[in-house]
TORKENU-31287 format. One record per residue (C-alpha): z, y, x. Coordinates in steps of 0.05 Angstrom, whole numbers, plus 5000, padded with zeros to 4 digits. Example, Ala and Ser with C-alpha at 12.3 -4.5 7.8 and 13.67 -1.06 7.14 Angstrom:
% residues 2
<rec <5156,4910,5246>>
<rec <5143,4979,5273>>
% end
This chain:
% residues 375
<rec <6466,4667,9159>>
<rec <6502,4661,9082>>
<rec <6450,4641,9031>>
<rec <6488,4620,8966>>
<rec <6465,4562,8936>>
<rec <6433,4578,8873>>
<rec <6382,4532,8816>>
<rec <6318,4559,8818>>
<rec <6272,4570,8759>>
<rec <6199,4598,8748>>
<rec <6158,4604,8681>>
<rec <6099,4607,8668>>
<rec <6069,4638,8599>>
<rec <6025,4670,8563>>
<rec <6012,4716,8508>>
<rec <5966,4777,8481>>
<rec <6020,4824,8494>>
<rec <5995,4857,8573>>
<rec <6051,4841,8616>>
<rec <6023,4899,8662>>
<rec <6029,4945,8608>>
<rec <6077,4927,8555>>
<rec <6128,4901,8626>>
<rec <6168,4845,8620>>
<rec <6223,4853,8566>>
<rec <6166,4889,8506>>
<rec <6129,4818,8536>>
<rec <6181,4769,8524>>
<rec <6203,4795,8450>>
<rec <6125,4794,8423>>
<rec <6126,4738,8375>>
<rec <6046,4727,8415>>
<rec <6085,4705,8488>>
<rec <6100,4626,8493>>
<rec <6126,4596,8547>>
<rec <6072,4542,8592>>
<rec <6126,4514,8628>>
<rec <6193,4521,8663>>
<rec <6186,4483,8741>>
<rec <6261,4483,8764>>
<rec <6305,4465,8833>>
<rec <6374,4442,8839>>
<rec <6399,4462,8907>>
<rec <6430,4392,8919>>
<rec <6359,4347,8896>>
<rec <6325,4317,8959>>
<rec <6275,4367,8997>>
<rec <6210,4386,8951>>
<rec <6226,4351,8890>>
<rec <6214,4410,8831>>
<rec <6224,4386,8758>>
<rec <6183,4417,8707>>
<rec <6194,4416,8636>>
<rec <6139,4445,8576>>
<rec <6136,4434,8497>>
<rec <6079,4392,8465>>
<rec <6003,4412,8478>>
<rec <5980,4348,8427>>
<rec <5919,4392,8417>>
<rec <5914,4377,8493>>
<rec <5935,4311,8476>>
<rec <6007,4335,8528>>
<rec <6071,4309,8496>>
<rec <6131,4349,8508>>
<rec <6151,4350,8579>>
<rec <6223,4329,8578>>
<rec <6270,4302,8638>>
<rec <6345,4289,8643>>
<rec <6343,4334,8703>>
<rec <6342,4401,8650>>
<rec <6411,4374,8629>>
<rec <6442,4372,8697>>
<rec <6405,4448,8706>>
<rec <6445,4465,8641>>
<rec <6506,4434,8668>>
<rec <6492,4482,8730>>
<rec <6487,4540,8686>>
<rec <6553,4528,8639>>
<rec <6589,4522,8701>>
<rec <6568,4591,8717>>
<rec <6535,4567,8787>>
<rec <6476,4611,8813>>
<rec <6410,4613,8785>>
<rec <6348,4653,8824>>
<rec <6289,4664,8814>>
<rec <6230,4710,8839>>
<rec <6220,4778,8797>>
<rec <6283,4755,8760>>
<rec <6291,4808,8699>>
<rec <6224,4768,8663>>
<rec <6241,4699,8683>>
<rec <6320,4729,8650>>
<rec <6279,4766,8596>>
<rec <6246,4694,8569>>
<rec <6311,4656,8580>>
<rec <6348,4705,8532>>
<rec <6295,4725,8488>>
<rec <6251,4662,8462>>
<rec <6288,4604,8509>>
<rec <6363,4614,8480>>
<rec <6339,4629,8408>>
<rec <6282,4581,8398>>
<rec <6310,4532,8427>>
<rec <6390,4531,8432>>
<rec <6382,4547,8518>>
<rec <6448,4566,8545>>
<rec <6463,4639,8557>>
<rec <6454,4657,8638>>
<rec <6510,4709,8649>>
<rec <6480,4777,8698>>
<rec <6538,4751,8750>>
<rec <6496,4688,8751>>
<rec <6420,4725,8754>>
<rec <6394,4720,8842>>
<rec <6318,4753,8847>>
<rec <6289,4732,8913>>
<rec <6243,4801,8911>>
<rec <6308,4843,8912>>
<rec <6326,4799,8970>>
<rec <6254,4807,9009>>
<rec <6252,4873,8993>>
<rec <6327,4899,9015>>
<rec <6297,4872,9081>>
<rec <6247,4926,9074>>
<rec <6197,4864,9064>>
<rec <6133,4855,9011>>
<rec <6158,4857,8957>>
<rec <6099,4794,8924>>
<rec <6121,4723,8941>>
<rec <6060,4712,8988>>
<rec <6056,4770,9023>>
<rec <6138,4759,9043>>
<rec <6119,4685,9066>>
<rec <6061,4716,9104>>
<rec <6110,4766,9129>>
<rec <6164,4711,9153>>
<rec <6107,4670,9178>>
<rec <6116,4615,9139>>
<rec <6077,4561,9126>>
<rec <6081,4543,9060>>
<rec <6047,4601,9007>>
<rec <6026,4609,8943>>
<rec <5976,4555,8917>>
<rec <5923,4627,8912>>
<rec <5866,4578,8861>>
<rec <5922,4550,8828>>
<rec <5929,4637,8816>>
<rec <5869,4638,8791>>
<rec <5876,4586,8741>>
<rec <5942,4619,8719>>
<rec <5908,4682,8704>>
<rec <5858,4660,8664>>
<rec <5895,4614,8615>>
<rec <5956,4668,8602>>
<rec <5918,4709,8556>>
<rec <5867,4712,8494>>
<rec <5812,4680,8508>>
<rec <5731,4708,8458>>
<rec <5719,4660,8414>>
<rec <5658,4610,8437>>
<rec <5586,4627,8392>>
<rec <5605,4557,8342>>
<rec <5673,4582,8319>>
<rec <5647,4639,8313>>
<rec <5594,4607,8260>>
<rec <5660,4577,8234>>
<rec <5690,4628,8225>>
<rec <5746,4607,8272>>
<rec <5809,4660,8265>>
<rec <5871,4676,8303>>
<rec <5892,4673,8379>>
<rec <5851,4619,8426>>
<rec <5863,4599,8492>>
<rec <5838,4561,8558>>
<rec <5875,4505,8547>>
<rec <5858,4430,8571>>
<rec <5901,4373,8607>>
<rec <5858,4387,8671>>
<rec <5886,4458,8668>>
<rec <5958,4454,8646>>
<rec <5967,4405,8698>>
<rec <5931,4457,8753>>
<rec <5985,4504,8729>>
<rec <6046,4468,8731>>
<rec <6024,4440,8808>>
<rec <6026,4515,8817>>
<rec <6081,4527,8771>>
<rec <6128,4481,8826>>
<rec <6092,4504,8893>>
<rec <6128,4565,8876>>
<rec <6196,4547,8863>>
<rec <6184,4517,8940>>
<rec <6161,4577,8952>>
<rec <6212,4612,8936>>
<rec <6265,4577,8961>>
<rec <6226,4577,9024>>
<rec <6238,4660,9031>>
<rec <6300,4657,9002>>
<rec <6329,4616,9039>>
<rec <6288,4659,9105>>
<rec <6333,4712,9103>>
<rec <6408,4732,9097>>
<rec <6426,4747,9020>>
<rec <6445,4812,8995>>
<rec <6519,4845,9022>>
<rec <6570,4839,8969>>
<rec <6564,4916,8962>>
<rec <6487,4904,8950>>
<rec <6497,4841,8906>>
<rec <6538,4891,8866>>
<rec <6493,4950,8854>>
<rec <6438,4897,8834>>
<rec <6476,4873,8776>>
<rec <6495,4943,8748>>
<rec <6416,4961,8761>>
<rec <6409,4901,8719>>
<rec <6443,4917,8666>>
<rec <6422,4981,8662>>
<rec <6354,4950,8661>>
<rec <6377,4899,8606>>
<rec <6409,4951,8562>>
<rec <6348,5006,8565>>
<rec <6342,5072,8538>>
<rec <6328,5104,8473>>
<rec <6259,5142,8458>>
<rec <6240,5176,8402>>
<rec <6182,5121,8367>>
<rec <6154,5183,8316>>
<rec <6167,5245,8371>>
<rec <6122,5189,8414>>
<rec <6063,5180,8364>>
<rec <6063,5254,8331>>
<rec <6040,5268,8420>>
<rec <5996,5214,8409>>
<rec <5961,5243,8349>>
<rec <5965,5320,8368>>
<rec <5942,5294,8452>>
<rec <5879,5249,8411>>
<rec <5868,5318,8373>>
<rec <5865,5355,8428>>
<rec <5828,5315,8467>>
<rec <5770,5317,8412>>
<rec <5772,5383,8415>>
<rec <5766,5402,8491>>
<rec <5714,5349,8497>>
<rec <5679,5382,8437>>
<rec <5685,5452,8490>>
<rec <5658,5407,8551>>
<rec <5598,5390,8520>>
<rec <5577,5444,8498>>
<rec <5591,5475,8570>>
<rec <5544,5435,8604>>
<rec <5494,5436,8540>>
<rec <5508,5365,8538>>
<rec <5505,5336,8612>>
<rec <5591,5318,8606>>
<rec <5606,5292,8548>>
<rec <5671,5271,8566>>
<rec <5727,5290,8618>>
<rec <5734,5215,8633>>
<rec <5658,5235,8660>>
<rec <5675,5251,8746>>
<rec <5612,5230,8764>>
<rec <5570,5267,8711>>
<rec <5618,5324,8721>>
<rec <5612,5340,8795>>
<rec <5532,5331,8785>>
<rec <5537,5394,8737>>
<rec <5583,5424,8785>>
<rec <5545,5423,8840>>
<rec <5485,5446,8806>>
<rec <5529,5516,8776>>
<rec <5540,5512,8869>>
<rec <5605,5482,8863>>
<rec <5616,5416,8905>>
<rec <5683,5392,8905>>
<rec <5699,5336,8949>>
<rec <5744,5299,8897>>
<rec <5770,5305,8823>>
<rec <5850,5305,8844>>
<rec <5896,5337,8816>>
<rec <5908,5386,8878>>
<rec <5833,5402,8890>>
<rec <5821,5418,8822>>
<rec <5889,5473,8822>>
<rec <5870,5491,8892>>
<rec <5805,5520,8861>>
<rec <5836,5548,8803>>
<rec <5898,5589,8847>>
<rec <5898,5658,8827>>
<rec <5896,5667,8902>>
<rec <5833,5620,8913>>
<rec <5777,5647,8955>>
<rec <5721,5605,8918>>
<rec <5686,5652,8863>>
<rec <5690,5606,8786>>
<rec <5624,5637,8726>>
<rec <5665,5636,8681>>
<rec <5631,5559,8651>>
<rec <5649,5530,8719>>
<rec <5724,5555,8710>>
<rec <5731,5530,8648>>
<rec <5703,5455,8657>>
<rec <5753,5457,8714>>
<rec <5806,5477,8668>>
<rec <5788,5430,8616>>
<rec <5793,5369,8662>>
<rec <5851,5384,8693>>
<rec <5887,5389,8636>>
<rec <5853,5321,8602>>
<rec <5875,5293,8670>>
<rec <5957,5307,8662>>
<rec <5992,5239,8684>>
<rec <6049,5274,8630>>
<rec <6011,5266,8565>>
<rec <5987,5185,8591>>
<rec <6061,5177,8595>>
<rec <6061,5174,8516>>
<rec <6019,5125,8518>>
<rec <6063,5085,8567>>
<rec <6115,5100,8517>>
<rec <6079,5064,8452>>
<rec <6063,5007,8500>>
<rec <6145,4992,8530>>
<rec <6185,5021,8469>>
<rec <6220,4952,8452>>
<rec <6233,4938,8364>>
<rec <6301,4981,8375>>
<rec <6254,5031,8408>>
<rec <6292,5039,8472>>
<rec <6253,5006,8549>>
<rec <6281,4963,8582>>
<rec <6263,4954,8655>>
<rec <6244,5022,8686>>
<rec <6280,5019,8740>>
<rec <6261,4983,8803>>
<rec <6316,4957,8858>>
<rec <6307,4974,8929>>
<rec <6230,4999,8900>>
<rec <6214,5046,8966>>
<rec <6237,5007,9030>>
<rec <6282,5066,9054>>
<rec <6322,5018,9002>>
<rec <6329,5077,8939>>
<rec <6304,5073,8860>>
<rec <6236,5064,8851>>
<rec <6209,5076,8772>>
<rec <6170,5020,8720>>
<rec <6127,5023,8662>>
<rec <6138,5086,8640>>
<rec <6166,5115,8705>>
<rec <6220,5156,8688>>
<rec <6250,5193,8748>>
<rec <6196,5239,8749>>
<rec <6181,5256,8679>>
<rec <6173,5329,8668>>
<rec <6205,5383,8648>>
<rec <6191,5425,8590>>
<rec <6193,5503,8583>>
<rec <6174,5545,8530>>
<rec <6191,5608,8544>>
<rec <6223,5630,8471>>
<rec <6237,5566,8446>>
<rec <6285,5511,8456>>
<rec <6264,5441,8473>>
<rec <6302,5419,8418>>
<rec <6262,5455,8372>>
<rec <6192,5431,8403>>
<rec <6210,5367,8391>>
<rec <6235,5379,8322>>
<rec <6172,5414,8303>>
<rec <6132,5361,8337>>
<rec <6166,5302,8301>>
<rec <6145,5341,8235>>
<rec <6090,5343,8256>>
% end
């Protein structure tokens, strides 16, 4: 079984930017994003050895954690040897957009990157590290207690009463020396788990690895969006939502004031004699279809039409675009290599694979977009 010798890295970070909502590249560019630590391992080290770098956190009495072995890591990188991470596009963004410009770390070339998440996905195993470890029957697993600490530390906290009274402003974090030590241990454990998972499987074939490298090039280049058009669309969506929700409130006599109040709307519809199994799009479309055998009084039909209109995923995409767009008006990381078990790509973030193709009779879409951007 062919398994290449690779250095392994894992970053932990914190930010006011939501990684889930904005994607890893936009996250790495956010001014509030900070690196909490890097755990790393070189392939020729003794089994179990994982070293750690972390910046100073003087508020917790922690000095910068710096070991000469970080120089070994840099030597490995500058020799153009391989570097692996789990979901490596995240580490790639942090390294390139934070550590290189702010700390002068050396570049990692695209051809050097390997991803253990891509490897497990290519073998039709769960993409998450802990699930992959379990599926492979490995004894080593993620530190689940440490994972809770990480989730606590990676986002801002609310100010305490004394802080509010003192007028404390700015971002506040969960941070104590004990929490940091738990985080460091968690990060080290992740590196060892990633190593065990990766070594249990053969590497991608040369063709698949070349395809993965192309995927990463495409994802890092990204694709351009029209920021003005996006915000114009969001403004129009908000205005139309306000109008339709107002109409829904009038139709229901105030019983339902927003289409998001699905339970209230279901009860109101039951009072009108319509019992819905659910409010999913397919169910609503079946009732609204011309060939439907269910008679719908005018108010009931209109309520379903409003619910369907305000629930369209095509409008939600504009919010996702606004979240994911980078300062240069590009979205990165929109494709997921081996996202499906069949090996095909899936979309990520704004889901570019299933953007609706708009058609308005009598107008070209270029005319429609120009009009939208001028509003």
